C-alpha positions in Angstrom: 104.8 77.9 102.1 107.0 81.0 102.4 105.3 84.2 101.2 107.6 86.6 99.4 107.0 90.2 98.6 109.4 91.4 95.9 109.8 95.0 95.1 111.6 96.7 92.3 113.0 100.1 93.5 113.3 102.9 90.9 109.8 104.2 89.8 108.2 101.4 91.9 108.9 102.1 95.5 110.6 105.4 94.7 109.1 108.0 92.3 112.6 108.6 91.0 115.5 106.6 89.5 118.0 106.4 92.3 120.9 105.5 89.9 120.2 108.5 87.6 119.7 110.7 90.6 123.0 109.7 92.2 124.7 110.7 88.9 123.0 114.1 89.0 124.0 114.5 92.6 127.7 113.8 91.9 127.6 116.5 89.3 126.0 118.9 91.8 128.7 118.3 94.4 131.4 118.9 91.8 132.6 115.3 91.2 131.8 115.2 87.5 131.6 117.6 84.6 128.0 118.6 84.2 127.6 118.5 80.4 129.7 115.4 79.7 128.2 113.4 82.6 124.6 114.4 81.8 124.9 113.4 78.2 126.3 110.0 78.9 124.0 109.4 81.8 121.0 110.2 79.7 122.2 107.9 76.9 122.5 105.0 79.4 119.1 105.7 80.8 117.5 105.7 77.3 119.1 102.3 76.7 117.7 101.1 80.0 114.2 102.2 79.1 114.6 100.5 75.7 115.9 97.3 77.2 119.3 97.6 75.5 121.5 98.7 78.4 125.0 97.2 78.6 125.0 97.1 82.4 128.8 96.4 82.7 129.6 99.6 80.8 127.1 101.5 82.8 128.4 100.3 86.2 132.0 101.3 85.2 130.7 104.7 84.2 128.4 105.2 87.2 130.9 104.2 89.8 133.9 106.1 88.3 133.6 109.2 90.5 133.1 107.1 93.7 136.1 105.0 92.9 138.3 108.0 92.3 137.2 109.8 95.5 137.8 106.8 97.8 135.8 105.2 100.7 135.7 108.1 103.1 134.5 110.8 100.7 132.1 108.3 99.1 130.5 107.5 102.5 130.0 111.2 103.3 128.5 111.8 99.8 126.3 108.7 100.2 124.9 110.1 103.5 124.3 113.5 102.0 122.5 111.9 99.0 120.2 110.0 101.3 119.4 113.2 103.3 118.9 115.6 100.4 117.6 113.3 97.6 116.3 110.0 98.7 114.5 110.8 102.0 112.4 113.5 100.5 111.4 111.1 97.7 110.2 108.3 100.0 106.4 108.6 99.9 103.9 107.4 102.5 102.1 105.3 99.9 105.3 103.2 99.3 106.0 102.9 103.0 102.5 101.7 103.6 102.8 99.1 100.9 105.9 97.7 102.4 104.4 97.8 105.9 101.3 95.9 104.7 103.4 93.0 103.6 105.6 93.2 106.7 102.5 93.0 108.9 101.3 90.0 106.9 104.5 88.2 107.8 105.8 88.1 104.3 109.6 87.9 103.5 110.4 91.3 102.0 113.1 91.6 99.2 114.1 94.6 97.2 115.4 93.4 93.8 116.9 96.1 91.7 119.3 96.7 88.7 120.9 99.6 90.6 124.2 98.8 92.3 124.5 98.0 96.0 126.4 101.2 96.9 123.5 103.3 95.9 120.7 101.0 97.1 121.8 99.5 100.4 121.0 102.6 102.5 117.7 103.0 100.6 116.6 99.4 101.4 117.5 100.2 105.0 115.3 103.3 104.9 112.4 101.2 103.8 113.1 98.7 106.6 113.8 95.9 104.1 116.7 93.7 105.2 117.0 91.6 102.0 118.5 93.4 99.0 119.3 91.9 95.7 121.2 94.5 93.7 124.1 94.7 91.3 127.0 93.5 93.4 130.2 95.4 92.9 133.5 93.6 92.6 136.2 94.7 95.1 140.0 94.8 95.1 142.4 93.4 97.7 141.9 96.5 99.9 138.1 96.0 99.7 137.3 99.0 97.5 135.1 98.8 94.4 136.8 98.2 91.1 134.0 99.2 88.7 133.3 95.7 87.6 130.3 93.5 88.5 130.6 90.6 90.9 128.4 87.7 89.7 125.2 87.9 87.7 123.8 91.5 87.4 120.2 91.8 88.6 118.8 93.1 85.3 116.1 91.5 83.0 116.6 87.7 83.1 119.4 88.3 85.7 116.7 89.1 88.3 115.3 85.6 87.8 118.7 84.0 88.1 119.6 86.0 91.2 116.2 85.2 92.8 116.8 81.5 92.1 120.2 81.7 93.7 118.5 83.3 96.8 115.9 80.6 96.9 118.5 77.8 96.4 120.7 79.0 99.2 117.7 78.5 101.5 116.7 75.1 100.2 113.7 76.6 98.3 112.5 76.8 94.7 109.7 78.6 92.9 107.3 75.7 93.8 107.9 76.2 97.5 107.1 80.0 97.7 104.2 82.2 97.1 105.6 85.3 95.5 104.3 88.7 94.7 106.4 91.1 92.6 105.9 94.8 92.1 107.6 96.5 89.2 107.1 99.5 86.8 109.4 98.3 84.0 109.2 96.0 80.9 112.8 95.0 81.8 111.2 93.0 84.7 108.8 90.9 82.6 111.0 87.8 83.0 110.5 87.9 86.8 106.9 89.1 86.6 106.2 86.0 84.6 107.8 83.8 87.2 105.9 84.9 90.3 102.4 83.9 91.5 101.2 87.5 91.6 102.8 90.0 89.2 101.7 93.6 89.9 102.5 96.3 87.4 103.3 99.2 89.6 103.4 102.8 88.3 103.9 101.0 84.9 105.3 102.7 81.8 103.0 102.5 78.8 104.5 99.3 77.5 104.1 97.4 80.7 100.7 98.9 81.4 99.5 97.5 78.0 101.1 94.1 78.7 99.5 94.0 82.1 96.1 94.8 80.8 96.4 92.2 78.0 97.5 89.5 80.5 95.0 90.4 83.3 97.8 91.5 85.7 96.8 94.0 88.4 97.9 97.5 87.8 98.8 99.6 90.9 99.3 103.4 90.4 101.0 104.0 93.7 101.9 107.6 93.3 98.6 109.0 91.8 
């Protein structure tokens, strides 16, 4: 039986929200108006926390600056973001958790509601080869359009995307032994599907649910 170690990313492996941090970074480098962007970004983040986010609207908003700047400038900014924001936020405790599962021979997957442009280099920094993120649609020239390609990996969409991943390998939930680490109530559908749900750095709502259901609670960044 294949053993899977599934990790949410933001506030689970990272002590920050990479999507929100990317938005703040684009303002810092002059790509977006500080006041206007911050207001809308904060509104979207509040909806995410409340479980009411329209992810299609958010992805259009969150990728607008990248789309306008083009591939070359986007790649340079992405590398700078990794150096200045993400690498300093990667904590030894998170690396050790990933390494523990890697040493055990588990199949590692980061599964996140943040888009692939932001998260692909982060997954690589953790040494995780399998990433299930919001896939971005691309035009004929191969550049992102602002739309989502396929099922967004948010709430129930994470379950659907995992089932697609399993099916592509001739597997189903009954043929894997899965652990999932997450901080967010948005991930309850997937936490309920796996063999071992672990509420990791959970917000108060998920902490209460985990305690009520007897799920382990891991405070990784204490």
